[in-house]
C-alpha positions in Angstrom: 0.0 0.0 0.0 1.4 3.4 -1.0 1.6 6.1 1.6 0.4 9.5 0.6 2.1 12.7 1.8 0.2 15.8 2.7 1.6 19.4 2.8 -0.1 21.1 5.7 -1.6 24.6 5.0 -1.6 27.2 7.7 -5.3 26.8 8.1 -4.9 23.0 8.5 -2.1 23.5 11.1 -4.5 25.8 13.0 -7.2 23.1 13.0 -4.8 20.5 14.2 -3.4 22.7 17.0 -6.9 23.6 18.2 -7.9 19.9 18.2 -4.8 19.1 20.3 -5.6 22.0 22.7 -9.2 20.8 23.0 -7.9 17.2 23.8 -5.6 18.6 26.5 -8.3 20.9 28.0 -10.8 18.0 28.1 -8.6 16.0 30.4 -7.3 18.9 32.6 -9.7 17.9 35.4 -8.9 14.2 34.9 -6.5 12.2 37.1 -5.3 8.7 36.4 -4.2 6.4 39.2 -2.2 3.2 38.8 -2.4 0.5 41.5 -0.1 -2.4 42.0 -0.8 -4.6 38.9 -1.1 -2.1 36.1 1.6 0.6 36.7 3.3 0.2 33.3 0.0 0.3 31.4 -1.2 3.4 33.3 2.1 5.1 32.8 1.9 4.5 29.0 -1.7 5.8 29.0 -0.8 9.0 30.8 2.1 9.6 28.4 -0.3 9.4 25.5 -2.8 11.6 27.2 -0.1 14.2 28.0 -0.9 14.2 31.7 1.2 13.1 34.7 0.4 9.8 36.4 -1.5 10.5 39.6 0.4 10.2 42.8 -0.9 7.6 45.1 0.4 5.5 48.0 -0.5 1.8 48.2 0.7 0.0 51.3 0.3 -3.6 52.5 0.8 -4.0 56.2 2.4 -7.0 57.9 -0.9 -8.3 59.0 -2.2 -8.4 55.4 -4.3 -5.1 55.7 -4.2 -2.7 52.8 -4.3 1.1 52.7 -4.5 3.3 49.6 -4.0 7.1 49.9 -4.1 9.5 46.9 -1.2 11.9 47.4 -2.9 14.8 45.6 -6.3 16.4 45.6 -9.1 14.7 43.7 -11.9 17.1 44.8 -14.3 17.7 41.9 -12.1 15.7 39.5 -12.8 12.7 37.3 -10.8 9.9 38.6 -9.7 6.8 36.5 -8.3 3.9 38.5 -6.4 1.4 36.3 -5.9 -2.0 37.9 -6.2 -5.6 36.6 -7.4 -8.0 39.2 -4.9 -10.7 38.2 -2.7 -12.8 40.6 -2.9 -12.1 43.5 -6.5 -11.6 42.6 -8.1 -10.8 46.0 -5.3 -8.4 47.0 -5.6 -6.5 43.8 -9.3 -6.4 44.1 -9.1 -5.1 47.6 -6.7 -2.4 46.5 -9.3 -1.2 44.0 -12.1 -1.2 46.6 -10.0 0.8 49.1 -8.9 3.2 46.5 -12.5 3.9 45.4 -13.5 4.5 49.0 -10.6 6.9 49.5 -11.5 8.9 46.4 -15.2 9.0 47.3 -14.4 10.3 50.7 -12.1 12.9 49.2 -15.0 14.3 47.1 -14.0 13.1 43.6 -16.6 14.1 41.1 -16.6 10.8 39.3 -14.8 7.5 39.8 -14.2 5.2 36.8 -12.6 1.9 37.3 -10.6 0.5 34.3 -10.2 -3.1 35.0 -8.4 -4.6 31.9 -8.7 -8.1 33.4 -11.8 -8.8 35.5 -10.9 -11.4 38.1 -13.5 -14.0 39.2 -15.1 -13.6 35.7 -15.1 -17.4 35.3 -17.4 -17.7 38.4 -20.3 -16.3 36.4 -22.9 -19.0 37.1 -23.8 -22.0 39.3 -22.3 -25.0 37.4 -23.4 -27.3 40.3 -25.3 -26.9 43.6 -24.0 -24.6 46.3 -21.6 -22.8 44.1 -21.3 -19.0 44.4 -21.6 -16.5 41.6 -18.6 -14.5 42.6 -18.5 -12.3 39.4 -21.8 -10.8 40.5 -20.4 -10.3 44.0 -17.4 -8.4 42.7 -19.7 -6.2 40.6 -21.7 -5.4 43.7 -18.6 -4.7 45.7 -17.4 -2.2 43.1 -20.8 -0.4 43.1 -21.1 -0.3 46.9 -17.6 1.0 47.2 -18.6 4.0 45.1 -17.5 3.4 41.5 -19.6 5.2 38.9 -18.4 3.2 35.9 -16.4 0.0 35.2 -14.5 -0.7 32.0 -13.2 -4.2 31.2 -11.6 -6.0 28.3 -13.1 -9.2 26.9 -15.2 -10.3 29.8 -15.2 -14.1 30.0 -19.0 -13.9 29.3 -20.7 -10.8 27.9 -23.6 -11.4 30.2 -21.5 -10.3 33.2 -22.3 -6.8 32.1 -25.7 -7.5 33.5 -24.3 -8.0 36.9 -23.5 -4.3 37.1 -26.1 -1.7 38.1 -23.7 1.0 37.0 -22.5 1.6 33.4 -20.1 -1.1 32.3 -18.2 -1.2 29.0 -16.9 -4.5 27.8 -14.2 -3.6 25.3 -12.8 -6.3 23.0 -9.2 -6.7 21.8 -10.3 -8.9 19.0 -10.0 -6.2 16.3 -6.5 -5.5 17.4 -5.6 -9.2 17.4 -7.2 -9.7 14.0 -5.4 -6.7 12.6 -2.1 -8.1 13.8 -2.7 -11.4 12.0 -3.9 -9.6 8.9 -0.6 -7.7 8.8 1.3 -10.9 8.8 0.1 -11.3 5.2 -0.6 -15.0 5.6 -1.7 -16.7 2.4 -5.5 -15.9 2.4 -6.6 -19.2 0.8 -4.7 -21.2 3.5 -6.0 -19.5 6.6 -8.7 -20.9 8.9 -9.9 -19.1 12.0 -10.4 -21.6 14.8 -12.6 -21.4 17.9 -11.1 -23.3 20.8 -14.6 -24.4 21.9 -18.3 -23.8 21.1 -18.5 -20.8 23.4 -15.9 -18.8 21.5 -17.5 -19.0 18.1 -18.8 -15.5 18.1 -15.4 -14.0 18.9 -13.7 -16.2 16.4 -16.2 -15.4 13.7 -15.2 -11.7 13.9 -11.6 -12.6 13.3 -12.7 -14.9 10.4 -14.4 -11.8 8.9 -11.2 -9.7 9.3 -9.1 -12.4 7.7 -11.7 -13.3 5.1 -11.2 -16.9 6.2 -13.5 -19.9 7.0 -14.3 -21.0 10.5 -13.5 -24.2 12.4 -14.4 -25.3 15.9 -12.5 -27.6 18.3 -15.0 -29.9 19.8 -13.9 -30.8 23.4 -15.2 -31.3 26.8 -13.8 -30.2 30.2 -14.1 -33.0 32.9 -12.9 -30.7 35.6 -11.4 -27.2 36.0 -8.0 -26.7 34.3 -8.4 -30.1 32.5 -9.7 -30.7 29.0 -10.2 -33.6 26.6 -10.1 -32.4 23.0 -12.1 -34.8 20.8 -12.7 -33.6 17.3 -12.5 -30.7 14.9 -15.6 -29.3 13.1 -14.3 -27.9 9.8 -11.4 -28.4 7.5 -8.0 -27.7 8.8 -5.9 -30.2 6.8 -2.9 -28.3 5.2 -4.2 -25.0 6.6 -2.7 -22.2 8.7 -4.9 -22.1 11.9 -5.4 -18.9 13.9 -6.9 -19.7 17.3 -8.6 -16.8 19.2 -9.5 -17.0 22.9 -10.1 -14.6 25.8 -8.0 -16.3 28.5 -4.9 -18.6 28.6 -4.5 -19.9 32.2 -2.7 -23.2 32.6 -2.5 -23.6 28.8 -3.8 -27.2 29.2 -6.9 -26.5 27.1 -5.0 -24.5 24.5 -2.2 -27.1 24.0 -4.7 -30.0 23.8 -6.6 -28.1 21.1 -3.4 -27.4 19.2 -2.4 -31.1 19.3 -5.8 -32.1 17.9 -5.4 -29.6 15.1 -2.0 -31.1 14.2 -3.5 -34.5 14.3 -6.1 -33.3 11.7 -3.3 -32.0 9.4 -2.9 -28.3 10.4 0.3 -26.8 8.8 1.0 -23.9 11.2 -0.8 -22.7 14.3 -1.0 -19.1 15.5 -2.8 -18.1 18.7 -4.3 -14.7 19.8 -5.3 -14.3 23.4 -6.5 -11.2 25.3 -5.5 -12.3 28.8 -2.3 -14.2 29.4 -2.6 -15.5 32.9 -0.1 -18.4 32.5 -0.4 -20.2 35.8 1.7 -23.1 36.9 3.8 -24.5 34.0 1.8 -22.9 31.2 4.7 -21.2 29.5 6.7 -24.4 29.4 3.7 -26.2 27.8 3.4 -23.4 25.2 7.1 -23.6 24.4 6.9 -27.3 23.8 3.7 -27.1 21.9 3.1 -26.9 18.1 2.2 -23.3 18.4 4.2 -21.1 16.1 3.4 -17.8 17.7 1.2 -16.7 20.7 0.1 -13.1 20.7 -1.3 -11.6 24.0 -2.2 -8.2 25.2 -0.8 -6.3 28.3 -4.1 -6.5 30.2 -2.1 -8.7 32.5 1.6 -7.7 32.8 4.1 -10.3 31.6 7.2 -10.3 33.8 10.7 -10.3 32.3 11.3 -13.7 34.0 8.3 -15.2 32.2 9.3 -13.7 28.9 12.5 -15.7 29.1 10.5 -18.9 29.6 8.8 -18.8 26.2 10.2 -17.4 23.0 6.9 -17.7 21.1 5.1 -14.9 22.9 4.5 -11.4 21.5 2.7 -8.7 23.5 0.4 -6.0 22.1 -0.5 -3.0 24.3 -4.1 -1.9 25.0 -2.8 1.5 26.0 -4.1 3.3 22.8 -7.5 1.7 23.3 -7.5 2.8 27.0 -6.7 6.4 26.0 -9.6 6.3 23.6 -11.9 5.1 26.3 -10.8 7.8 28.8 -11.3 10.5 26.2 -14.7 9.2 25.2 -15.8 9.1 28.8 -14.5 12.6 29.6 -16.0 14.1 26.4 -19.2 12.1 26.5 -18.7 10.5 23.1 -19.3 6.9 22.0 -16.7 4.5 23.5 -16.9 2.5 20.2 -14.5 5.0 18.6 -11.7 2.9 20.0 -12.3 0.5 17.1 -12.1 3.2 14.4 -8.4 2.8 13.9 -8.9 -0.8 12.9 -11.6 0.1 10.4 -13.9 -2.7 11.2 -17.5 -1.5 11.3 -18.8 -4.9 12.7 -17.4 -4.0 16.1 -19.3 -0.8 16.5 
């Protein structure tokens, strides 16, 4: 694709400068706080917004108690708290709740929680008697603490939005992942988008549209948590380049089992795109030894330098640009769906 160069007229320069000034003015009463799990992401967001990262003190006492204290005034300001409730899930969640309470008692005008990874999302229903629905409990806790809005990326089940009685935006990283694979320029007639299970078909179909590729489904059953038995493949993957799309990779048992059955059915290469890379236990070792050619994740959950060294197949994409778009949309009261415009896929609006 040829790039076109534009010579900026004086009038055009004035329009651009005014737009920049408007963006800066729109966030002048906005403050972004980073808690323990999402410091790097929040720092990147603030750099793109052109505002300093809010000063805040997070302390864990010897007895396990947590205190969170903003170190600057939030009175009358729009507060954005960025924190993924990944491992340690309960501690990170408690930090968010305490921070919300601190900001509410300090007279913040609005408290927005940006939770890139929503912990406890997989406890979204009673799979058997006497089980809790913890995802609903977490939604209640955020609301009772004083949050005015919650933003998440790729909730495990879209219905979790219904657990909230405050506005909740479930942003998807699928267009970003799809765009990444499209830019690899894989042979179009050889690519197949693969859903790792029946529940992920809707998500995978969107990527299939982006790649202009057919859809296949791995038919499997899960006898117990973190265990899977892959059984069959619905669709033709023989001699094909498979692109698997999923929301979460935890122990990687399900993912690797699915990749193995794809290989058994004749898949040539296997690429994987995942929004949330949890990587519990020996997940990274499993991925390194698997037939996966490349695994692309986002930074909704930070990947430590130590873990990066364990697996050479992982590439990380940042959701910072999308988060910036979300914050600007909330501050300026415009549709959050504009975060997808840069990927030029109308089906996500």
